[in-house]
C-alpha positions as CSV (number, residue, x, y, z in Angstrom):
1,X,12.4,-35.3,-8.0
2,X,11.1,-32.0,-9.1
3,X,11.9,-28.5,-7.7
4,X,9.5,-25.6,-8.0
5,X,10.5,-22.0,-7.2
6,X,14.1,-22.0,-8.4
7,X,13.3,-20.4,-11.7
8,X,9.6,-20.2,-11.7
9,X,8.2,-16.7,-11.4
10,X,11.7,-15.3,-11.5
11,X,12.8,-17.4,-8.5
12,X,10.9,-17.4,-5.2
13,X,12.0,-17.5,-1.6
14,X,10.1,-20.8,-1.2
15,X,11.1,-24.0,-2.8
16,X,8.8,-27.0,-3.3
17,X,10.1,-30.4,-3.9
18,X,8.0,-33.2,-5.2
19,X,8.1,-36.6,-6.8
20,X,5.2,-35.5,-9.1
21,X,5.9,-33.0,-11.9
22,X,4.5,-29.6,-11.1
23,X,2.6,-29.5,-14.4
24,X,0.5,-32.4,-13.1
25,X,0.0,-30.7,-9.7
26,X,-1.1,-27.5,-11.4
27,X,-3.6,-29.4,-13.6
28,X,-4.9,-31.2,-10.5
29,X,-5.4,-28.0,-8.6
30,X,-7.2,-26.3,-11.5
31,X,-9.4,-29.4,-12.0
32,X,-10.3,-29.5,-8.3
33,X,-11.1,-25.8,-8.2
34,X,-13.3,-26.1,-11.3
35,X,-15.1,-29.1,-9.9
36,X,-15.9,-27.2,-6.7
37,X,-16.6,-23.9,-8.6
38,X,-13.9,-22.3,-6.5
39,X,-13.0,-18.9,-7.8
40,X,-11.3,-17.6,-4.7
41,X,-7.8,-16.2,-5.2
42,X,-6.5,-17.9,-2.0
43,X,-5.7,-21.1,-3.7
44,X,-3.7,-20.4,-6.9
45,X,-2.3,-23.1,-9.2
46,X,1.3,-23.8,-9.7
47,X,2.0,-22.8,-13.3
48,X,5.5,-23.7,-14.3
49,X,6.3,-21.2,-17.1
50,X,5.5,-18.0,-15.3
51,X,7.9,-15.1,-16.0
52,X,9.0,-12.6,-13.4
53,X,7.0,-9.4,-14.2
54,X,10.0,-7.2,-13.1
55,X,12.1,-8.8,-15.8
56,X,9.9,-7.3,-18.5
57,X,10.3,-3.7,-19.9
58,X,6.8,-2.8,-18.7
59,X,7.5,-4.1,-15.2
60,X,10.8,-2.2,-14.9
61,X,9.1,0.9,-16.2
62,X,6.3,0.7,-13.6
63,X,8.6,-0.1,-10.8
64,X,10.9,2.9,-11.7
65,X,7.8,5.1,-11.9
66,X,6.1,3.9,-8.7
67,X,9.1,3.6,-6.4
68,X,9.8,7.4,-6.1
69,X,6.1,8.2,-5.7
70,X,5.8,5.6,-2.9
71,X,8.9,7.0,-1.2
72,X,7.6,10.5,-1.3
73,X,4.2,9.4,0.0
74,X,5.9,7.5,2.9
75,X,8.1,10.5,3.7
76,X,5.2,12.9,3.6
77,X,3.1,10.7,5.9
78,X,6.0,10.4,8.3
79,X,6.6,14.1,8.3
80,X,2.8,14.8,8.9
81,X,2.7,12.3,11.8
82,X,5.8,13.8,13.4
83,X,4.5,17.4,13.0
84,X,1.0,16.6,14.4
85,X,2.6,14.6,17.3
86,X,4.8,17.6,18.2
87,X,1.8,20.0,18.0
88,X,-0.3,17.7,20.2
89,X,2.5,17.5,22.8
90,X,2.8,21.3,22.9
91,X,-1.0,21.8,23.1
92,X,-1.1,19.4,26.1
93,X,1.9,21.0,27.9
94,X,4.4,18.3,27.3
95,X,7.9,19.2,26.3
């Protein structure tokens, strides 16, 4: 049998097991989508040699750049919600 998801895309949390090689499954999915002129993203293929983006220098750079910004945004949003909630409670006479 064949296992998909162990190393593909850097390893996934879902494993697929098949008697058919995943290269053939990928080709069949793409052929079916092409035959139906299906360009929707909800039915991706199963390419076998996909690298994990975070294993690349560019991926690590962007994740290191974006993570602190996302953390600050989340902290700021939480602080704002907390402060406006406290103000609303004081305005309405709640302690």
